[in-house]
C-alpha positions as CSV (number, residue, x, y, z in Angstrom):
1,X,-67.2,12.5,38.9
2,X,-68.1,9.7,36.7
3,X,-71.5,7.9,37.6
4,X,-71.1,5.4,40.5
5,X,-73.7,3.0,38.9
6,X,-75.9,1.4,41.3
7,X,-76.2,2.7,44.6
8,X,-76.8,0.8,47.9
9,X,-78.4,2.8,51.1
10,X,-76.9,1.9,54.2
11,X,-78.6,2.8,57.4
12,X,-76.2,3.6,60.3
13,X,-78.6,4.2,63.1
14,X,-77.1,7.5,64.1
15,X,-75.9,10.8,62.6
16,X,-72.3,10.3,62.1
17,X,-70.0,7.2,61.4
18,X,-66.1,7.1,61.1
19,X,-65.2,6.3,57.4
20,X,-63.2,2.8,58.5
21,X,-66.1,1.8,60.6
22,X,-68.6,2.5,57.8
23,X,-66.5,0.1,55.1
24,X,-66.8,-2.7,57.8
25,X,-70.7,-1.8,59.0
26,X,-71.7,-1.8,54.9
27,X,-70.0,-5.3,54.3
28,X,-67.6,-3.5,51.7
29,X,-64.9,-4.8,53.8
30,X,-64.6,-7.4,56.6
31,X,-62.0,-6.0,58.8
32,X,-60.5,-2.9,60.2
33,X,-57.0,-3.9,59.0
34,X,-58.4,-4.2,55.5
35,X,-59.9,-0.8,55.7
36,X,-56.8,0.6,57.2
37,X,-54.9,-0.7,54.1
38,X,-57.4,0.3,51.2
39,X,-57.8,3.8,53.0
40,X,-53.8,4.4,53.1
41,X,-54.0,3.2,49.1
42,X,-56.1,5.8,48.2
43,X,-58.5,3.1,47.1
44,X,-61.4,4.6,48.8
45,X,-63.5,7.5,47.5
46,X,-65.9,9.6,49.7
47,X,-68.2,11.9,47.5
48,X,-66.0,11.2,44.4
49,X,-62.6,12.1,45.9
50,X,-59.8,10.0,47.5
51,X,-59.9,9.9,51.1
52,X,-57.0,8.8,53.2
53,X,-58.6,9.5,56.5
54,X,-59.9,6.5,58.1
55,X,-61.2,8.8,61.1
56,X,-63.2,10.9,58.4
57,X,-66.8,11.8,60.0
58,X,-69.8,10.5,57.4
59,X,-73.2,12.1,57.3
60,X,-76.2,11.4,55.7
61,X,-75.8,11.5,52.0
62,X,-71.9,10.7,51.9
63,X,-71.4,8.2,48.6
64,X,-68.6,5.7,49.7
65,X,-67.2,4.0,46.7
66,X,-64.7,1.2,46.9
67,X,-64.0,-2.1,44.7
68,X,-66.8,-1.0,42.0
69,X,-69.4,-0.7,44.7
70,X,-71.3,2.3,46.0
71,X,-72.8,2.6,49.4
72,X,-74.8,6.1,50.5
73,X,-74.9,6.6,54.3
74,X,-78.3,7.2,55.8
75,X,-79.2,7.9,59.4
């Protein structure tokens, strides 16, 4: 896995969140439709691996990368 560069921490206020929700909540994307499209196209990585499941459960410490930005999930 290559170095993701600067990483922002985003507190989700709970123990888990779905990937599609997190992309919107973190400000990486503006809408659920956008999230669905970029995930389906394989443009989103979770912990360095391409993720194609919008409903993937994210937990504390998971690193989501999209569009040159990396965001870490925090409770």
